[in-house]
C-alpha positions in Angstrom: -22.5 12.6 -16.7 -20.1 9.2 -17.2 -20.0 8.8 -13.5 -23.9 9.2 -12.7 -24.9 6.8 -15.3 -22.8 4.2 -13.7 -24.0 4.9 -10.2 -27.6 4.9 -11.4 -26.8 1.5 -12.9 -25.6 -0.1 -9.7 -28.9 1.1 -8.1 -30.7 -0.2 -10.7 -28.8 -3.6 -10.6 -29.6 -4.2 -6.9 -33.4 -2.7 -7.3 -34.7 -5.1 -10.4 -32.6 -8.2 -9.8 -32.1 -11.1 -7.8 -28.7 -10.7 -5.6 -26.5 -13.3 -7.1 -26.5 -11.2 -11.1 -26.7 -7.7 -8.9 -23.3 -8.7 -7.3 -21.9 -9.5 -10.4 -23.6 -6.3 -12.1 -22.8 -4.2 -9.3 -18.6 -5.3 -9.0 -18.5 -4.7 -13.3 -20.1 -1.1 -12.7 -17.4 -0.3 -9.8 -14.8 -1.6 -12.0 -16.1 0.9 -14.9 -16.0 3.6 -12.7 -12.6 3.1 -11.3 -11.4 2.8 -14.9 -13.0 6.5 -15.7 -11.0 7.9 -12.6 -7.7 6.2 -13.7 -7.8 8.3 -16.7 -7.3 11.5 -14.1 -5.7 9.9 -11.2 -4.9 12.8 -8.7 -2.3 10.3 -8.0 -0.4 11.9 -10.7 -0.2 14.7 -8.6 1.3 13.1 -5.5 3.8 11.5 -8.1 4.9 14.6 -9.5 5.5 16.1 -5.9 7.3 12.9 -4.9 9.9 12.8 -7.8 10.5 16.5 -7.1 11.3 15.4 -3.1 13.6 12.9 -4.3 15.7 15.4 -6.3 15.5 18.6 -3.9 18.1 19.4 -1.4 16.1 19.3 2.4 17.2 19.1 5.7 19.7 20.3 8.1 22.4 18.5 6.0 20.8 20.5 2.7 21.2 17.0 0.7 18.0 15.3 -1.9 17.8 11.6 -1.4 19.3 10.7 -4.9 21.8 8.4 -2.8 19.4 6.5 -1.0 19.6 2.8 -1.5 16.3 1.3 -1.9 17.6 -2.1 -2.4 19.4 -2.1 -5.6 22.1 0.2 -5.2 22.3 4.0 -4.1 20.1 6.4 -6.2 18.3 3.2 -7.9 14.5 3.7 -7.9 13.1 1.8 -11.1 12.8 -2.2 -10.4 13.1 -1.2 -6.2 9.5 -1.1 -5.2 8.3 -5.0 -6.5 11.4 -6.0 -4.2 10.2 -4.3 -1.2 10.5 -5.0 2.0 14.0 -6.4 2.1 16.4 -6.9 4.5 19.1 -4.3 4.6 22.5 -4.7 6.1 23.0 -1.3 7.1 20.3 -0.9 9.3 20.5 -5.0 10.5 16.4 -5.1 9.6 13.7 -5.8 7.2 12.3 -2.4 6.0 9.4 -2.1 3.8 9.5 1.3 1.1 8.2 3.8 3.8 10.5 3.1 6.8 13.8 2.8 4.3 12.9 6.3 3.6 12.9 7.4 6.9 16.1 5.9 7.6 17.5 7.8 4.2 15.4 11.3 5.4 17.4 10.8 8.4 20.8 9.5 7.6 21.2 11.6 4.4 19.3 14.9 5.4 19.4 14.8 8.6 15.5 14.9 9.6 14.4 13.7 12.6 12.8 10.1 11.8 11.2 9.6 15.5 9.2 12.8 14.9 8.1 11.8 11.3 7.0 8.6 12.4 5.5 10.2 15.3 3.4 12.5 12.7 -0.2 11.8 11.8 -0.7 10.7 8.3 -1.6 13.5 5.7 0.3 16.3 7.5 4.1 17.7 7.4 6.6 15.3 6.6 3.9 12.3 6.8 2.7 13.9 3.6 5.8 14.2 1.7 6.8 10.4 2.7 3.4 9.6 0.6 4.2 11.7 -2.3 7.9 10.2 -2.3 6.2 6.3 -2.0 3.5 7.2 -4.3 6.6 8.6 -7.2 8.8 5.3 -6.3 6.0 3.0 -6.7 4.8 4.3 -10.5 8.7 3.9 -11.4 8.0 0.4 -11.3 4.3 0.0 -12.7 3.7 -3.0 -14.2 6.5 -4.8 -13.1 6.3 -8.3 -11.4 6.5 -8.5 -7.1 9.3 -10.5 -6.9 10.4 -10.0 -2.9 13.7 -12.0 -1.5 13.3 -14.5 1.1 16.9 -16.0 1.2 17.8 -13.7 4.1 16.8 -15.6 8.0 15.3 -12.3 8.9 13.3 -12.2 5.9 11.9 -15.7 6.4 11.7 -14.6 10.1 9.4 -11.6 9.1 7.3 -13.9 6.7 6.4 -16.3 9.5 5.5 -13.3 12.1 3.4 -11.6 9.3 1.2 -14.9 8.8 1.1 -15.3 12.6 -0.2 -11.5 12.9 -2.9 -12.1 9.8 -4.7 -15.0 11.1 -4.0 -13.4 14.8 -8.0 -12.4 16.3 -8.6 -10.0 18.6 -10.1 -6.8 19.9 -13.8 -6.3 20.6 -15.3 -7.9 17.5 -12.4 -10.9 17.9 -11.2 -10.1 14.3 -8.1 -10.6 12.4 -6.8 -9.6 8.8 -8.2 -12.8 7.4 -11.8 -12.3 8.9 -12.2 -10.6 5.9 -9.4 -11.5 3.5 -9.0 -15.1 4.2 -11.4 -16.5 2.1 -12.6 -16.5 -1.9 -16.1 -14.7 -2.6 -16.2 -12.2 0.5 -17.1 -8.7 0.1 -18.5 -5.9 2.2 -21.6 -3.6 0.7 -20.5 -3.4 -2.9 -16.6 -4.2 -2.3 -15.4 -7.3 -3.3 -12.5 -8.5 -0.9 -9.6 -10.4 -2.1 -8.4 -13.6 -0.9 -4.9 -12.6 0.7 -3.6 -16.0 2.0 -2.8 -16.4 -2.1 -1.8 -14.7 -5.1 -5.0 -12.8 -5.6 -3.2 -11.8 -9.2 -2.4 -8.7 -11.1 -2.7 -5.3 -9.1 -4.9 -6.7 -6.5 -4.3 -6.2 -2.9 -0.8 -5.5 -2.1 0.0 -5.1 -6.0 -2.4 -1.6 -5.6 -0.8 0.4 -2.8 -0.1 3.5 -2.6 -3.5 4.0 -3.9 -5.8 7.4 -4.2 -9.3 6.7 -2.0 -12.0 8.3 -4.4 -14.1 8.5 -0.7 -11.9 10.8 1.3 -10.0 12.5 -1.4 -6.5 10.8 0.0 -3.8 9.2 -0.7 -2.8 5.9 1.4 0.3 4.4 1.7 0.7 0.8 3.0 1.2 1.9 6.3 -1.8 3.8 6.0 -3.7 1.1 4.6 -2.5 -1.4 7.2 -2.9 1.1 10.1 -6.7 1.7 9.1 -7.1 -2.4 8.8 -6.2 -2.2 12.5 -8.6 0.6 13.3 -11.6 -1.3 11.6 -10.6 -4.7 13.8 -10.8 -2.1 16.7 -6.8 -2.7 17.4 -4.5 -0.1 19.3 -2.9 1.6 16.0 0.5 0.2 15.3 3.6 2.6 15.4 4.6 3.7 11.8 6.9 1.7 10.2 7.0 -0.7 13.0 8.5 -4.8 12.9 4.6 -5.9 12.9 3.3 -3.7 9.8 6.7 -4.8 7.6 6.0 -8.3 8.7 2.5 -8.2 7.5 3.9 -6.4 4.3 6.6 -9.3 3.5 3.3 -12.1 4.2 1.5 -10.0 1.5 4.1 -9.3 -0.9 5.4 -13.4 -1.1 2.0 -13.7 -2.0 1.8 -11.2 -4.3 4.7 -13.0 -6.3 5.1 -12.6 -9.8 1.9 -10.2 -10.0 2.3 -6.8 -11.4 2.2 -3.9 -9.6 -0.4 -1.3 -10.9 0.3 1.2 -8.0 -0.3 3.7 -7.4 -3.8 3.0 -8.0 -7.4 4.2 -7.6 -9.9 2.8 -4.8 -13.5 3.3 -3.7 
């Protein structure tokens, strides 16, 4: 009933008031709607599954992921999420949470990383990957993003991510910046944060993984970026590709000091 009242108020705002007043009230209505849903965020189910998967012995090597190093030492989860993506010496590359988990699943458990990367989102081990990312992000909820930027590769990835963010292309000549490069933009009733600067606590990068109410799915950052490319009519990037990780570095650095609200809930 509460949800119905909120959505009814959104319609009323648009029908009976001027555009500016309606936008303010529609935005507030959506925020109220999200707040109500947050009390029963379905992400909780993925979080519980992710914790179980972290501790469960699986794969050809019959091992858990409890020795996985996410950047703060083997097995240390708390605080790791808000310092990713980062450079890892053992792989010699910058990795985000999901690509790092892919490494651990292959090295520790003997699972086929290439096969997992090629699996569609929401299926098989990709479903498990999302659950793991959800739980790991929850362990750093409320903590401030503080991505390391001292390593040369971290600096390179930031610059590459910046170029990709502003790169226009595709049949509509879109870029990430087309939607997220200015203040005050929105699509339908959805406010679009300006990601060229720090958008604030729990906005943009600081809100993923998140549960999508509109399609009943849990999305990690890799899927979020993949869908952005889809909307730009670009070819899909490879899972855990340097391009998506570079964009993660660019967005993460601009979220420096913002508190993570992941796993969040989105429209």
